C-alpha positions as CSV (number, residue, x, y, z in Angstrom):
1,M,0.0,0.0,0.0
2,D,1.4,3.4,-0.9
3,A,1.8,6.4,1.5
4,L,-1.5,7.9,0.6
5,G,-3.3,4.6,1.1
6,Q,-1.7,4.1,4.5
7,L,-2.6,7.6,5.5
8,N,-6.3,7.1,4.6
9,T,-6.4,3.9,6.6
10,L,-4.7,5.5,9.6
11,K,-6.9,8.6,9.6
12,R,-10.1,6.8,10.5
13,G,-11.3,7.8,13.9
14,C,-8.5,10.4,14.5
15,A,-9.6,13.7,16.0
16,E,-6.4,15.5,15.0
17,I,-3.0,14.8,13.4
18,I,-0.1,17.2,13.8
19,N,0.6,17.2,11.1
20,E,-0.8,15.2,8.2
21,D,1.8,16.3,5.7
22,E,4.6,15.1,8.0
23,L,3.0,11.8,8.5
24,K,2.5,11.2,4.8
25,H,6.1,12.2,4.3
26,K,7.3,9.7,7.0
27,L,5.2,6.9,5.5
28,G,6.5,7.6,2.0
29,Q,10.2,7.7,3.1
30,A,9.7,4.5,5.0
31,A,8.3,2.8,1.9
32,K,11.0,4.2,-0.4
33,N,13.9,3.2,2.0
34,K,12.3,0.0,3.2
35,T,12.5,1.0,6.7
36,I,9.9,1.0,9.5
37,L,8.5,3.7,11.7
38,R,8.8,3.7,15.5
39,I,5.3,4.2,16.9
40,K,4.9,5.1,20.6
41,A,2.1,5.0,23.1
42,G,2.4,5.3,26.8
43,F,0.2,3.8,29.5
44,D,0.6,4.5,33.2
45,P,-0.4,1.4,35.0
46,T,-3.0,3.1,37.3
47,A,-5.6,0.4,36.9
48,S,-5.6,-3.4,37.0
49,D,-7.5,-3.9,33.7
50,I,-7.5,-2.7,30.1
51,H,-10.9,-1.6,28.9
52,L,-12.4,-0.6,25.6
53,G,-11.3,3.0,26.1
54,H,-7.7,1.9,26.1
55,S,-8.4,-0.3,23.0
56,V,-9.1,2.8,20.8
57,L,-5.4,3.5,21.0
58,L,-4.3,-0.1,20.9
59,R,-6.3,-0.6,17.7
60,K,-4.6,2.3,16.0
61,L,-1.2,0.9,17.1
62,R,-2.3,-2.4,15.5
63,Q,-3.1,-0.6,12.2
64,F,0.4,0.7,12.1
65,Q,1.7,-2.9,12.7
66,D,-0.4,-4.3,9.9
67,L,1.2,-1.7,7.7
68,G,4.7,-3.1,8.7
69,H,5.7,-0.7,11.4
70,R,7.0,-1.3,15.0
71,V,5.1,-0.4,18.1
72,Y,6.7,0.7,21.4
73,F,4.1,0.0,24.1
74,L,5.4,2.1,27.0
75,I,4.4,1.2,30.5
76,G,5.0,4.2,32.8
77,N,6.1,2.4,35.8
78,F,8.2,5.5,36.8
79,T,5.7,8.2,35.9
80,A,2.9,6.4,37.6
81,R,4.6,7.3,40.8
82,I,3.7,10.9,40.0
83,G,0.5,10.5,38.2
84,D,-0.5,12.3,35.1
85,P,-2.2,15.5,36.1
86,T,-4.2,15.7,32.8
87,G,-7.9,16.2,33.6
88,Q,-7.3,16.1,37.4
89,N,-8.6,18.8,39.8
90,K,-6.3,17.6,42.6
91,S,-3.0,15.7,43.0
92,R,-3.3,12.0,42.4
93,P,-2.5,9.7,45.4
94,A,0.9,8.0,45.3
95,M,0.8,4.4,44.0
96,S,2.8,1.8,45.8
97,D,5.5,-0.2,44.0
98,E,3.4,-3.4,44.5
99,E,0.4,-1.9,42.8
100,I,2.5,-0.6,39.9
101,K,4.1,-4.0,39.5
102,E,0.7,-5.9,39.6
103,N,-0.9,-3.5,37.1
104,S,2.0,-3.6,34.8
105,A,1.9,-7.4,34.7
106,T,-1.8,-7.3,33.9
107,Y,-1.3,-4.9,31.0
108,K,1.4,-7.1,29.5
109,S,-0.9,-10.1,29.7
110,Q,-3.8,-8.3,28.0
111,V,-2.3,-6.1,25.3
112,F,-1.6,-8.9,22.9
113,K,-5.3,-9.6,22.5
114,I,-5.0,-6.6,20.1
115,L,-1.3,-6.1,19.3
116,D,0.9,-8.2,17.2
117,H,3.5,-9.8,19.5
118,D,6.3,-10.0,16.9
119,K,6.0,-6.3,16.1
120,T,5.7,-4.9,19.7
121,E,8.4,-4.0,22.1
122,I,7.2,-3.4,25.7
123,V,9.4,-0.9,27.4
124,F,9.3,0.6,30.9
125,N,10.4,4.1,31.6
126,N,11.8,3.3,35.0
127,D,14.6,1.7,33.0
128,W,16.0,5.0,32.0
129,F,14.6,7.5,34.6
130,S,15.9,5.4,37.5
131,K,19.4,6.0,36.1
132,M,19.2,9.7,35.8
133,T,21.2,11.9,38.2
134,V,20.0,15.1,39.8
135,Y,22.1,16.8,37.2
136,D,20.3,15.1,34.4
137,I,16.9,16.1,35.8
138,F,18.0,19.7,36.0
139,E,19.3,19.5,32.4
140,L,15.8,18.3,31.4
141,L,14.1,21.1,33.3
142,R,16.1,23.6,31.2
143,H,14.0,22.7,28.2
144,S,10.8,24.3,29.5
145,T,9.7,27.3,31.4
146,A,7.4,27.6,34.5
147,A,5.1,29.9,32.4
148,Q,4.7,27.1,29.8
149,L,3.9,24.5,32.3
150,F,1.4,26.7,34.2
151,A,-0.3,27.6,31.0
152,R,-1.9,24.2,30.6
153,A,-5.6,24.3,31.3
154,D,-5.6,21.8,34.2
155,F,-3.1,23.9,36.2
156,K,-4.7,27.2,35.4
157,N,-8.1,25.9,36.7
158,R,-6.5,24.7,39.9
159,L,-4.7,27.9,40.5
160,K,-8.0,29.8,40.1
161,Q,-9.6,27.5,42.7
162,N,-6.6,27.8,45.0
163,I,-6.0,24.0,44.7
164,D,-2.4,23.0,45.3
165,I,-0.1,21.9,42.5
166,R,2.7,19.6,43.5
167,A,6.2,20.4,42.1
168,N,6.4,16.8,40.9
169,E,3.2,17.2,38.8
170,L,4.9,20.0,36.9
171,L,7.6,17.6,36.0
172,Y,5.3,14.9,34.6
173,P,4.8,16.5,31.1
174,L,8.6,16.7,30.7
175,L,9.1,13.1,31.7
176,Q,6.5,12.0,29.2
177,A,8.1,14.1,26.5
178,Y,11.5,12.7,27.3
179,D,10.1,9.2,26.7
180,S,9.8,10.2,23.0
181,V,13.4,11.4,23.0
182,H,14.7,8.2,24.5
183,L,12.7,6.0,22.1
184,K,13.3,8.3,19.1
185,A,9.7,8.1,18.3
186,D,8.4,8.8,14.8
187,V,4.8,8.9,15.8
188,E,3.1,9.2,19.2
189,I,-0.6,8.3,19.7
190,G,-2.6,9.6,22.6
191,G,-6.1,10.9,23.5
192,T,-7.2,14.3,22.8
193,D,-6.7,15.2,26.5
194,Q,-2.9,14.6,26.0
195,K,-2.3,17.4,23.6
196,F,-0.2,19.4,25.9
197,N,2.1,16.5,26.8
198,L,2.3,15.3,23.1
199,L,3.3,18.7,21.8
200,L,5.9,19.0,24.4
201,G,7.3,15.8,23.2
202,R,7.8,17.4,19.7
203,E,9.5,20.4,21.2
204,L,11.9,18.3,23.3
205,Q,12.9,16.1,20.3
206,R,13.7,19.3,18.4
207,D,15.8,20.5,21.2
208,Y,17.7,17.2,21.3
209,G,18.3,17.4,17.6
210,Q,15.9,14.7,16.6
211,Q,13.2,14.8,13.9
212,E,9.9,15.8,15.5
213,Q,7.4,13.0,16.0
214,V,4.0,13.2,14.4
215,I,1.1,13.3,16.9
216,M,-2.1,11.4,16.3
217,M,-4.8,12.3,18.8
218,L,-7.9,10.0,19.2
219,P,-11.2,10.8,20.8
220,L,-11.8,9.8,24.4
221,L,-14.3,6.9,24.3
222,L,-17.4,7.7,26.4
223,G,-18.4,5.0,28.9
224,T,-21.7,3.2,29.0
225,D,-23.3,6.2,30.8
226,G,-22.8,8.2,27.6
227,V,-21.6,11.1,29.7
228,H,-18.1,10.5,31.1
229,K,-15.0,9.0,29.5
230,M,-14.8,5.3,30.0
231,S,-13.2,4.7,33.5
232,K,-13.1,1.9,35.9
233,S,-13.3,4.3,38.9
234,L,-16.7,5.6,37.5
235,G,-18.0,2.1,36.9
236,N,-19.0,2.9,33.3
237,Y,-16.3,0.7,31.6
238,I,-16.3,-2.5,29.6
239,G,-13.2,-4.5,30.3
240,I,-11.7,-6.6,27.5
241,N,-11.3,-9.6,29.9
242,E,-14.9,-9.3,31.2
243,P,-17.1,-12.4,30.7
244,P,-18.9,-12.4,27.3
245,G,-22.3,-12.2,28.9
246,A,-21.4,-9.1,30.9
247,M,-19.8,-7.4,27.8
248,Y,-22.9,-8.2,25.7
249,G,-25.3,-6.7,28.2
250,K,-23.2,-3.6,28.7
251,I,-23.0,-2.9,25.0
252,M,-26.7,-3.4,24.6
253,S,-27.3,-0.8,27.3
254,I,-25.6,2.1,25.5
255,S,-27.5,4.8,23.5
256,D,-28.0,4.4,19.8
257,T,-26.0,7.6,19.2
258,L,-23.0,6.3,21.2
259,M,-23.3,3.0,19.4
260,Y,-22.2,4.5,16.1
261,K,-19.2,6.1,17.8
262,Y,-18.3,2.7,19.2
263,Y,-18.5,1.3,15.6
264,E,-16.1,4.0,14.3
265,L,-13.5,3.6,17.1
266,L,-13.7,0.0,18.0
267,T,-14.4,-1.8,14.7
268,D,-13.5,-1.8,11.0
269,E,-17.1,-1.8,9.9
270,G,-18.4,0.7,7.3
271,L,-20.7,3.1,9.0
272,A,-22.8,3.7,5.9
273,A,-23.9,0.1,5.8
274,I,-24.4,-0.2,9.6
275,K,-26.7,2.8,9.6
276,Q,-29.0,1.1,7.2
277,L,-29.8,-1.5,9.9
278,H,-32.4,-1.1,12.6
279,P,-30.6,0.3,15.7
280,K,-31.4,-2.9,17.7
281,E,-29.9,-5.1,15.1
282,A,-26.9,-2.8,14.7
283,K,-26.3,-2.9,18.5
284,E,-26.5,-6.7,18.6
285,R,-24.0,-6.9,15.7
286,L,-21.7,-4.5,17.6
287,A,-21.9,-6.6,20.7
288,S,-21.0,-9.8,18.7
289,I,-18.2,-8.2,16.9
290,I,-16.5,-6.8,20.0
291,I,-16.9,-10.2,21.9
292,E,-15.5,-12.1,19.0
293,Q,-12.4,-9.8,19.1
294,Y,-11.6,-10.6,22.7
295,H,-13.2,-14.1,23.1
296,S,-14.5,-16.1,20.2
297,Q,-17.4,-16.3,17.8
298,R,-18.8,-19.3,19.8
299,E,-18.8,-17.1,23.0
300,A,-20.4,-14.2,21.1
301,Q,-23.3,-16.4,20.0
302,K,-23.6,-17.9,23.5
303,A,-23.8,-14.4,25.0
304,E,-26.4,-13.3,22.5
305,D,-28.6,-16.4,23.2
306,E,-28.3,-15.8,26.9
307,F,-29.2,-12.1,26.5
308,K,-32.3,-12.9,24.6
309,K,-33.3,-15.5,27.1
310,V,-33.0,-13.1,30.0
311,F,-34.4,-10.0,28.4
312,S,-36.9,-11.3,25.8
313,K,-38.3,-14.2,27.9
314,K,-37.6,-12.4,31.3
315,E,-35.7,-15.4,32.6
316,I,-32.7,-15.4,35.0
317,P,-29.2,-16.2,33.5
318,S,-28.0,-19.7,33.9
319,D,-24.5,-18.9,35.0
320,I,-24.8,-16.2,37.7
321,P,-21.6,-15.8,39.7
322,E,-22.0,-16.6,43.5
323,Y,-20.9,-14.5,46.5
324,L,-20.6,-16.2,49.9
325,I,-21.4,-14.4,53.1
326,K,-21.6,-15.5,56.8
327,R,-25.0,-15.0,58.3
328,Q,-25.5,-11.4,56.9
329,A,-23.9,-8.5,55.2
330,E,-24.6,-5.0,54.0
331,L,-26.0,-4.8,50.4
332,V,-23.6,-1.9,49.7
333,D,-20.6,-4.1,50.6
334,I,-21.9,-7.1,48.6
335,L,-22.4,-5.0,45.5
336,T,-18.9,-3.5,45.6
337,Q,-17.0,-6.7,46.7
338,G,-19.1,-8.8,44.3
339,K,-17.8,-6.5,41.5
340,L,-21.4,-5.4,40.5
341,T,-20.3,-1.8,41.1
342,A,-16.8,-0.1,41.1
343,S,-17.3,1.6,44.5
344,K,-19.5,2.0,47.5
345,N,-20.6,5.5,46.3
346,E,-21.8,3.9,43.0
347,S,-23.7,1.2,45.0
348,R,-25.4,3.8,47.1
349,R,-26.3,5.9,44.0
350,L,-27.8,2.9,42.2
351,I,-29.9,2.1,45.3
352,R,-31.2,5.6,45.5
353,Q,-32.1,5.4,41.8
354,Q,-34.0,2.1,42.6
355,A,-31.9,0.3,40.1
356,V,-31.1,-2.6,42.6
357,S,-33.4,-5.4,43.6
358,F,-33.0,-8.5,45.9
359,E,-35.3,-11.4,45.1
360,N,-37.3,-9.2,42.7
361,E,-38.0,-6.6,45.4
362,K,-36.7,-3.0,44.7
363,I,-34.3,-1.9,47.4
364,I,-34.5,1.7,48.5
365,D,-32.6,1.6,51.9
366,E,-28.9,2.2,51.5
367,K,-28.3,0.3,54.8
368,F,-30.2,-2.8,53.6
369,I,-28.9,-6.0,55.2
370,V,-28.9,-9.3,53.2
371,A,-29.5,-12.2,55.5
372,Q,-30.7,-14.9,53.2
373,T,-29.7,-16.7,50.1
374,G,-31.0,-14.9,47.0
375,I,-30.4,-13.1,43.7
376,I,-29.4,-9.5,43.4
377,K,-30.1,-7.7,40.2
378,V,-28.5,-4.3,39.3
379,G,-30.0,-2.5,36.3
380,S,-31.1,-4.8,33.6
381,H,-27.9,-7.0,33.0
382,R,-26.0,-7.5,36.2
383,F,-26.8,-10.5,38.5
384,L,-25.2,-11.9,41.6
385,K,-26.3,-14.9,43.7
386,V,-25.7,-14.4,47.4
387,V,-25.3,-17.6,49.3
388,V,-25.4,-17.5,53.1
389,K,-23.1,-20.2,54.6
C-alpha cells in the first residue's frame, strides 16, 4: 500500500493529526527506503485492567503494525509514581511499588489480545529514569519554562480555585516528553486530552536534535453512561477480559448515538452500511463483533442467546456468579466486593435510583442487610447470587 493509502487507513477515527503532511512524508520515506517507523504510546499502570477505552489507542497501534511498522508499548512504571495531572482537579495519590508491579503485569498479559507480539516492544520508563542523576533532571528542566507548564488548562483551573499543584506534577509532562526522545519516536498516539504533553514531546525532540514526532490524537471513548469518558473508577467501563455475557449486556445498554461512535472507534465496519440496519440489530451486531475480538465467535453467539433468554423471555441467566457471606452483610458491601459496582458510592447511587433489587424486590434503603440466600439484580444486566453459609 502506498503512503496515501496508508494515511487514509490511519486517519479513520482520528480527532487531530499534527501534522498530516509530515505523517505522509514519513510513511513515504519508510516505503521508499524499506525502513519501519517507530510508533509510541504510553500507558501509566494506574488500573488493573484494560478496557475498551484503552483499546481505541491499541487498535490504532495495530493498524500501524499491519502496515509493517513497529510499536513501542510504553508502561510508565516510573511516571505512575507521580500520576498524570491531565484532567485532574487535585493531585493523584501516590501508588505503591506493589500496585504498579501488579498492574504492569496485567497490562502485559492483555495487550496482545490486540497487538501483534512480533511487532511490539514493551518498554518501561523506569529503565531510563531510575538511572538519571540530579544533574540530568536539572538538564531536562532547562528545556521548558514555568510559564509554559502553568499555562496548561488543568493547572490554570486549579490555580483559580486555590488548589495545590505539587512540584512533581509540573515535571510529569517533561518526563512523558523525554520518553519520546529516549525512544526516538516517529509517531506518538494519545487521547485528545494529552495534547499538551504530546506537543511538548515534539519540542523536546527538536531541542535534542531529533526529527519531531507526528502526533495522532484520538477521541476519548465515552463510557456506558454516555456522559463521562470510560473509566473503571466511574463504573462505566467494559473490560476486554470481562465475561462475554457481561460485555454483551453492557454494550446493549448504550444509547443508539453512542453505538455509532463505538463502531467508528472499535471496529473496522463501514458506517454507511451499519446505519441502514435497525438500531437494535446494529447494536446486537456491535456486541457480537467486540466479543469475537476478545473471546470467540462461539462465546459471542452464546452471549447473544443468553441475553435474549434473559431480556426477551424475562428469565434469569444460567451462569450467575456466586458470592458467599456469613450470616448477613450490608448490600452496599456485597455490590462492591461482588464486582457489580466499582465503588460504594456507585452502589449507594444505584440504590437511590431504585436500580437494585433483591429477590425481585426493589431496594431503597442504602443500609439494607442481606441475611438470606437470594439473587441481586443491578440495572437490567448484572446479576449476583448471594449464598449464606
